[in-house]
TILOKE-925289 format. One record per atom (N, C-alpha, C): residue in one letter; x, y, z. Coordinates in pm, whole numbers, plus 32768, in hexadecimal, padded with zeros to 4 digits. Layout:
BEGIN
aXYZ/...
//
This chain:
BEGIN
nBC22EDD4943C/nBBC7EDE094AE/nBB3CEDA69492/aBB22ED829416/aBA9CED5293F3/aBA7DECC9942F/aBAE4EC839461/aBACBEC0394A3/aBA78EC169521/lBA72EC929556/lBA1BECB295C6/lB998ECE7958D/aB92DEC9A959F/aB8AEECBB955D/aB87CED469580/hB895ED7495FB/hB864EDF79626/hB8D7EE51964F/yB93EEE5195FD/yB9B5EEA29617/yB994EF379615/sB9CEEF819674/sB9C5F0139674/sBA52F04C9664/pBA67F0AB9608/pBAEDF0DE95EE/pBB25F12E9663/sBBA9F1299670/sBBEEF17996D4/sBC7AF19A96A1/nBCB9F1FD96DC/nBD40F22296B3/nBDA4F1B296CF/vBD85F15D9730/vBDE1F0F19755/vBDE2F08396EC/sBD6BF06396B5/sBD60EFF0965B/sBD67F01595C7/sBD6EF09695A6/sBD6FF0BE9519/sBDEEF09094D4/rBDE0F0669455/rBE52F0399406/rBE47F075937A/kBEB5F07A9332/kBEB3F0A992A8/kBE71F03F924F/lBE24F06E91EC/lBDE5F013918D/lBE4CEFDB912C/sBE34EF6190FF/sBE87EF259097/sBE2AEEDB9037/vBE62EEA88FCA/vBE0FEE5D8F69/vBE0FEDC98F89/dBE4BEDA28FF8/dBE62ED149013/dBE00ECD69076/eBD96ED1D9099/eBD38ECE590F9/eBCAAED1390DE/mBC4CECD69127/mBBBFECF99117/mBB9BED72916B/yBB38EDBD913B/yBB03EE2E9187/yBA6CEE25918D/lBA37EE3C9206/lB9A7EE38921D/lB97AEEC6923D/sB91BEEF891F0/sB8E8EF809202/sB854EF7B9224/dB834EF9792A2/dB7A9EF9892D2/dB77CF02B92D3/tB724F04E9277/tB701F0DA9263/tB66CF0F29277/gB648F172928B/gB5BAF1919294/gB5A4F22492AE/gB52AF24E9294/gB504F2D892AC/gB46DF2E292BA/qB440F35292F0/qB3B0F36892FD/qB388F3DF92A6/yB328F3C6924F/yB2FBF42991EC/yB267F44491FF/lB233F4A991BA/lB1A5F4CB91C8/lB14AF45891A1/dB178F4059142/dB120F39A9111/dB150F30F913A/gB1A5F304919D/gB1CBF27E91CA/gB254F279920B/tB26FF207924A/tB2EDF1EE928F/tB336F17C9248/tB3B9F189923A/tB407F11F91F8/tB466F0DD925B/dB480F05E9246/dB4E1F0119294/dB517EFA89235/iB588EFC491F7/iB5BBEF719188/iB64CEF4D91A3/tB66DEECE9199/tB6F7EEA291AD/tB72AEE5B9131/rB7A3EE7E9108/rB7E6EE3A909A/rB874EE1690C6/tB8A4EDA59094/tB92BED7890AE/tB976ED74902A/vB9F0EDA99028/vBA3CEDB28FAB/vBACBED818FC0/hBB0BED5C8F52/hBB99ED388F51/hBBD3ED738ED2/wBC37EDCB8EDF/wBC6EEE118E6B/wBCE3EDC78E2B/gBD0DED588E67/gBD7DED0C8E31/gBD53EC828E05/vBD9EEC1D8E32/vBD82EB928E0D/vBD54EB488E8B/pBCD2EB2B8E96/pBCA1EAE58F0C/pBCCFEA538F0F/tBCD9EA1A8F85/tBCFAE98D8F92/tBC82E9398F69/pBC97E8B88F47/pBC25E8628F26/pBBBEE85C8F97/lBBECE85A9015/lBB8EE8579085/lBB3DE8D7908B/qBB7DE949907C/qBB36E9C8907E/qBACDE9CE9011/kBAF2E99F8F9C/kBA95E9A48F2A/kBA1FE9478F3F/eBA39E8CE8F70/eB9CAE8708F87/eB971E8A18FF8/aB9AEE8D29064/aB95DE90290D5/aB905E97690AA/yB93EE9D5905E/yB8F0EA47902F/yB87CEA188FD7/tB89AE9BD8F7B/tB833E98D8F1F/tB7C2E9498F6B/rB7E5E8FB8FD2/rB77EE8B6901E/rB72AE9179073/vB769E98290A3/vB71CE9EB90E7/vB6BBEA2B9084/lB6EBEA46900B/lB695EA808FA4/lB623EA218F80/mB641E9A08F76/mB5D8E93D8F58/mB56BE93F8FC2/gB594E94C9040/gB531E95490AC/gB4DEE9D190A3/nB51EEA419083/nB4D6EABE9071/nB46EEAB09002/iB496EA768F92/iB43BEA658F20/iB3CBEA058F43/dB3ECE9938F82/dB386E92C8F9E/dB318E9618FF9/lB33DE9B4905C/lB2D6E9EC90B2/lB28BEA5D906B/sB2D2EAAE901E/sB293EB208FDA/sB22BEAF48F74/rB23FEA828F32/rB1E3EA558EC9/rB17DE9EE8EFC/lB17EE9D48F7E/lB125E9708FB7/lB093E99D8FAF/vB03AE9408F90/vAFA9E9568F94/vAF72E9069009/fAF22E945905F/fAEF5E90490D9/fAE67E93090FC/pAE1FE8E0914C/pAD94E901916D/pAD8BE97D91C4/pAD19E9C391C1/pAD06EA389219/pAD0AEA0D92AB/nAD2EEA6B9301/nAD37EA539392/nADA2E9ED93B8/tAE06E9DE9361/tAE78E9879382/tAEDBE9D593D9/aAF08E9989445/aAF69E9D9949B/aAFF3E9D89458/gB03FEA42946D/gB0C3EA4B9430/gB11EE9D89456/rB112E9A794D3/rB169E93A94FF/rB152E8BA94B0/vB0DCE8AC9473/vB0BCE8339425/vB10DE82E93A3/vB128E8A39368/vB16CE8A892E7/vB1FFE8CF92F2/eB22DE8EF936A/eB2B4E9239380/eB320E8C4934D/sB30AE8449357/sB372E7E39332/sB392E7E4929C/fB337E81B9249/fB355E82491BA/fB3D2E87A91A3/aB3EAE8DB91FA/aB460E93191EB/aB4E0E8EA9217/rB4D3E87C9261/rB547E8359296/rB567E7B3924C/rB509E78291FD/rB516E6FA91C7/rB596E6E79175/aB5B7E747911E/aB62EE73890CA/aB6ADE733911E/lB6B0E77B918F/lB721E77591EA/lB721E6F39238/wB6ADE6CB9269/wB6A3E64D92B3/wB6D2E5D69260/dB6B9E5DB91DE/dB6DFE56C9185/dB773E5489190/vB7C7E5AD91B2/vB858E59391BB/vB88CE5AB9248/gB831E5AE92AA/gB85BE5B79335/gB87FE6439363/lB848E6AA9324/lB860E734934D/lB7DFE7709386/nB7ECE7DD93D2/nB777E81C940F/nB79CE8AA943A/yB73CE8F4946D/yB757E97894A6/yB70AE9879528/gB73FE9DB9581/gB70BE9E19608/gB6B4EA579628/hB673EA9295C4/hB618EB0295E0/hB594EAEA9597/gB533EB3F95AF/gB4B1EB30956F/gB4B8EB4794D9/tB454EB149492/tB452EB1E93FF/tB415EBA093D1/gB3CFEBE79427/gB393EC6693FD/gB342ECA6946B/hB322ED249457/hB2D8ED7194BB/hB27DEDD59475/gB215EDFF94B9/gB1BDEE659485/gB208EEE89475/iB1DAEF3C9419/iB21AEFBD9400/iB1B0F02A940B/gB1C4F086946A/gB163F0F2947F/gB183F16B942A/nB11EF1BC940E/nB12FF23893C5/nB130F2AC9428/fB1A6F2ED9437/fB1BAF352949E/fB1A2F318952A/lB1B6F2969536/lB1ADF25295B7/lB22FF20695CA/sB22AF192960A/sB2A2F141961B/sB2C7F0FE9596/vB347F0FE9577/vB372F0B29501/vB35CF01E9519/hB375EFF19595/hB353EF6995BD/hB2CDEF719607/eB262EF5995BF/eB1DDEF7095FA/eB195EEED9617/wB17EEED29696/wB12BEE6396C1/wB099EE8696A5/pB03CEE2A9684/pB049ED9A9696/pB05BED4B9613/vB080ED8E95A4/vB092ED479525/vB11CED069521/gB124EC9094E2/gB1A5EC4E94D3/gB198EBB894CD/fB206EB7394E6/fB20CEAE294D3/fB22CEA979554/qB221EADA95C8/qB23AEA999647/qB1BBEA559679/sB1CAEA0396E0/sB157E9B89716/sB0EFEA139755/nB118EA8C9781/nB0B9EAE697C3/nB081EB519765/nB096EB4196E2/nB062EBA29682/nAFD6EB7D9654/vAF8BEBE19626/vAF01EBCB95FB/vAEFFEB8B956F/pAE8DEB4D9548/pAE83EB1794C0/pAE97EB839456/lAECDEB5D93E5/lAEE7EBBB9379/lAE65EBDD9331/mAE53EC5C9311/mADDCEC8B92CC/mAE05ECEE9260/aADB5ECF791F6/aADD2ED549189/aADDEEDE291BF/gAE42EE2B9190/gAE5AEEB491BA/gAECAEEC3921F/mAEF7EE539259/mAF65EE5A92B9/mAFEBEE679270/fB046EEB292AB/fB0D0EEB7927A/fB12AEE6A92DA/tB183EE1A92A2/tB1E5EDD192F1/tB26AEDCE92A9/sB2D4EDC092F5/sB355EDA492B5/sB361ED0E929F/iB3B1ECE8923C/iB3D8EC5C9226/iB46FEC5D9221/eB4B1EC209285/eB541EC369291/eB58FEBBC92C5/pB596EB529276/pB5EEEAE2929D/pB680EB0C9296/gB6D6EAC092D7/gB764EAE192D6/gB7B9EA6892F9/yB83BEA7F9301/yB899EA199331/yB914EA629366/yB946EA3593DA/yB9B5EA7A941C/yBA1DEA139448/rBA99EA27941D/rBB07E9CE9442/rBB65EA1C949F/dBB6AE9F2951C/dBBB1EA3D9584/dBC3EEA639559/gBC5DEAE39565/gBCE3EB13954A/gBD09EB1B94B8/eBCAEEAF3945C/eBCD2EAEF93CE/eBC7BEB4A9378/fBBF9EB309372/fBBA2EB82931D/fBB12EB729348/gBABFEBCD9319/gBA30EBC69332/gB9E1EBEA92B6/iB96CEBAB92A8/iB915EBC09234/iB887EBD89265/rB847EC3E9230/rB7B7EC4F9246/rB77DEC9091CA/iB70AEC61919E/iB6C2EC9E912E/iB637ECC09162/eB61EED429171/eB5A0ED7091AD/eB552EDC5914B/dB4D5ED9F9136/dB47AEDEC90E2/dB3FFEE129134/vB3BBEE7B9107/vB33AEEA0913F/vB2CDEE6490E6/aB26EEE1F9122/aB206EDDA90D5/aB17BEE009109/lB11FEE1090AD/lB093EE2D90CB/lB042EDAC90B9/vAFF0ED8B911A/vAF97ED16910D/vAF22ED3C90B2/vAF0FECEF9046/vAEA7ED0D8FE3/vAE59EC8E8FC3/eADE5EC9E8F84/eAD98EC2A8F57/eADDBEBEB8EDE/aADD9EB668ED8/aAE17EB1D8E6A/aADACEAE88E0B/qADCDEAE58D8A/qAD73EAAB8D27/qAD92EA158D1D/tAD30E9C08D3F/tAD44E9308D3B/tACE7E8F08CD3/kAD09E8798CA7/kACBBE8348C40/kAC30E8108C72/sAC23E7F08CF2/sABA2E7C48D26/sAB3BE8348D24/gAB6AE8B08D37/gAB0EE9218D39/gAAB8E9278DB5/eAAD7E8D18E18/eAA8AE8D38E94/eAABAE9458EEF/kAA99E93C8F6E/kAABAE9A68FCE/kAB4AE9D68FB9/pAB5EEA598FA9/pABE2EA8C8F84/pAC51EA5C8FE1/fACBBEA258FA5/fAD34EA058FEF/fAD8AEA828FF4/lADF9EA7A903B/lAE51EAEC904B/lAEDDEACD9016/tAF28EB348FF9/tAFB6EB298FD5/tAFF8EBAD8FFA/fB076EBBB8FD5/fB0BFEC368FF3/fB0E0EC808F72/eB0DCED038F78/eB10FED598F0D/eB187EDA58F45/vB1FEED858F12/vB277EDC98F41/vB278EE578F09/vB27DEEB98F62/vB275EF458F38/vB2FCEF8D8F3D/sB361EF4E8F76/sB3E8EF888F71/sB426EF608EEC/lB460EFC18EA6/lB48DEFAA8E1C/lB524EFC28E12/vB570EF638E46/vB603EF6D8E48/vB63CEEEA8E15/pB692EEEC8DAE/pB6CBEE708D78/pB71CEE248DE1/yB726EDA08DCC/yB77EED4D8E1E/yB808ED488DDC/dB86DED1E8E26/dB8F7ED1F8DF3/dB90EECA98D95/rB91AECC48D14/rB92FEC5B8CB1/rB9B1EC0F8CCB/nBA13EC538D03/nBA96EC178D1E/nBA8EEBA48D82/lBA21EB9F8DD0/lBA14EB3B8E39/lB9ACEACE8E1A/iB96BEAD68DA6/iB900EA768D86/iB938EA018D35/dB925E9888D67/dB945E90E8D1C/dB8C4E8E28CD8/vB8B6E9068C59/vB839E8EE8C11/vB819E8588C08/sB880E8028C0C/sB86AE7728BFF/sB819E7398C74/lB815E7818CE5/lB7C8E7528D59/lB735E7798D4F/lB714E7DB8CFC/lB68CE80E8CF4/lB633E7B38CA0/sB5B6E7A78CC9/sB553E75D8C7A/sB520E7B68C09/pB4E3E77B8BA1/pB4A7E7CC8B37/pB442E8318B6D/dB3F1E80A8BD0/dB38FE8678C0A/dB3D4E8DB8C51/qB441E8BF8C96/qB48AE92A8CDA/qB4C8E98A8C77/iB4FBE9558C09/iB535E9AB8BA1/iB4CBEA028B61/rB455E9C88B46/rB3E8EA178B0D/rB3BEEA878B6C/yB3B6EA678BED/yB394EACD8C51/yB3FBEB3D8C4F/lB47AEB188C4E/lB4E7EB798C51/lB4E2EBD38BD6/nB4CCEB998B61/nB4C6EBE88AE7/nB44EEC488AE7/aB3DCEC198B1B/aB366EC708B22/aB380ECE38B83/yB3C2ECC68BF1/yB3E5ED2E8C54/yB441ED958C15/yB4A3ED688BC8/yB4FFEDC58B86/yB4B8EE1B8B1D/eB459EDE18AD6/eB40BEE2F8A76/eB3BCEE9D8ABD/tB386EE7C8B33/tB33DEEE08B81/tB399EF518BAE/iB411EF2D8BDC/iB471EF938C06/iB492EFF08B91/rB4AEEFB78B1C/rB4CEF0098AA7/rB45CF0678A84/aB3E1F0318A87/aB36DF07F8A5D/aB34EF0F28ABD/rB364F0DC8B3E/rB33CF1418BA1/rB3AEF19E8BC9/vB427F1678BD6/vB497F1B98C05/vB4E1F1FB8B92/gB4EDF1B38B21/gB539F1E88AAF/gB50CF2718A81/pB489F2868A65/pB45BF3098A37/pB475F3798A9C/eB46FF3598B1F/eB489F3BF8B84/eB51CF3E88B83/lB576F3898B71/lB604F3AB8B68/lB61EF4028AED/rB5DCF3E18A7E/rB5EAF4328A05/rB5B2F4BF8A1C/rB540F4C78A62/rB503F5498A7D/rB561F5A18ACE/qB5AAF5648B2A/qB608F5AE8B7E/qB692F5BC8B3C/rB69EF58C8AC1/rB71AF5938A75/rB78EF54D8ABC/lB76EF4DE8AFB/lB7D4F48D8B3F/lB7FEF41D8AE0/eB84BF4408A7B/eB86BF3E28A0F/eB8C6F3718A40/eB928F3918A93/eB981F3278AC5/eB932F2C28B18/eB8D8F2F48B6C/eB885F29B8BBD/eB826F24A8B65/yB7F2F2898AFB/yB798F2438A9F/yB7E1F1CF8A5B/qB85CF1E68A2E/qB8A9F17C89EC/qB8C9F10B8A4E/wB8E5F1308ACC/wB8FCF0C88B32/wB87EF0748B44/lB80BF0B68B47/lB78DF06F8B58/lB775F00E8AE5/qB791F03A8A6B/qB77EEFE489F6/qB7D7EF6889FF/rB855EF7C8A25/rB8B3EF0A8A30/rB886EEAB8A9E/sB853EEE38B0B/sB833EE938B81/sB7AFEE488B71/tB75FEE6A8B0C/tB6DDEE2A8AFA/tB6D4EDE08A74/eB746EDBC8A3C/eB742ED6989C4/eB706ECE289E6/pB6BFECA18987/pB684EC1E89A4/pB6EDEBB889D2/
//
């Protein structure tokens, strides 16, 4: 059902899970200190070459936008194509927005932050999702969604502060679906730094809660 970008479950369309296909899990919750909206796509068996390449290119778009450095007061629509470029390179695309503002105890999809033409310029302190995807009708769907905070970037010029994103959702990507040969050295460095952050922040909490099986899964999922 993940081929439908905004699928809603029903008793009519429910099917038994198997290890032979992709699964898209769009999750979220509202807590005292923030709201989450995180999507991961997984495959527990052997993905097809197309599935693996499409997933990797979605991940490349997620990384390219997340690590982008841009001038202050830049509109989201100006930088949105960075999330699509790796897909466009091979003639693929997705038919929904690249991200939306996230409210705290407000709307999970909160206007006016985001990457559409009618969104306001990005400013430090804003939260937005970054969520490129790819959907093949009747076959499978892919989306990788993170929550990102707009922050000031350290640049060599030292002039008026530029901006970038700090990804605050700390969930590993599916190693089974990543074709490392497609990633650039910069993308690999970003991915490894992200995994180090996940280990440092989530690992001790799992140990504190004595969730050893989950801790071991986290270690395996965040290997360089």
